[in-house]
C-alpha positions in Angstrom: 101.9 118.0 119.8 104.4 117.4 117.1 103.1 117.3 113.5 102.9 113.9 111.9 105.2 115.0 109.1 107.9 115.7 111.8 107.4 112.4 113.5 107.1 110.3 110.4 108.4 112.2 107.4 107.9 111.2 103.7 105.8 108.3 102.6 105.1 107.1 106.1 103.3 110.3 107.1 101.0 110.0 104.0 100.2 106.3 104.9 99.4 107.2 108.5 97.2 110.2 107.5 95.2 107.9 105.2 94.8 105.4 108.0 93.5 108.1 110.3 90.8 109.1 107.8 89.3 105.7 107.2 90.1 102.4 105.3 93.3 102.6 103.4 93.0 103.5 99.8 95.5 100.8 98.8 93.1 98.0 99.8 89.4 97.5 99.1 87.1 96.9 102.0 86.5 93.2 101.1 90.2 92.6 101.0 90.6 94.0 104.5 87.7 91.8 105.7 89.2 88.7 104.1 92.6 89.4 105.8 90.9 89.4 109.2 88.7 86.4 108.7 91.3 83.8 109.7 92.7 83.2 113.1 95.6 85.2 114.4 99.0 83.7 113.9 102.2 84.3 115.8 104.6 86.7 114.2 108.2 85.6 114.0 111.0 87.9 115.2 112.4 87.9 111.7 109.1 89.0 110.1 108.6 91.7 112.8 112.1 93.0 112.0 111.3 93.1 108.3 108.2 95.2 109.0 110.2 97.5 111.2 112.8 97.9 108.6 110.1 98.7 106.0 108.6 101.4 108.3 112.0 102.9 108.9 112.7 103.1 105.2 109.4 104.8 104.6 110.1 107.2 107.4 113.5 108.1 106.0 112.2 108.6 102.4 111.5 112.3 101.9 109.1 111.6 99.0 105.4 111.2 99.7 103.9 107.9 99.0 102.1 107.5 95.7 98.3 107.3 96.0 
């Protein structure tokens, strides 16, 4: 299996590693719970594209994310 750093270099690999080890350090547990309390809403194609572009930018950035 390829290493995560190869599949998602830079900041994205750091964020993914953090996610695999538990709740993200960037958010407190109560904030995460609050985000999931409301009903799901449809995601627009434009918003999904923005998220995709942000992930691609993180993957291209060779610098690790700041903790």
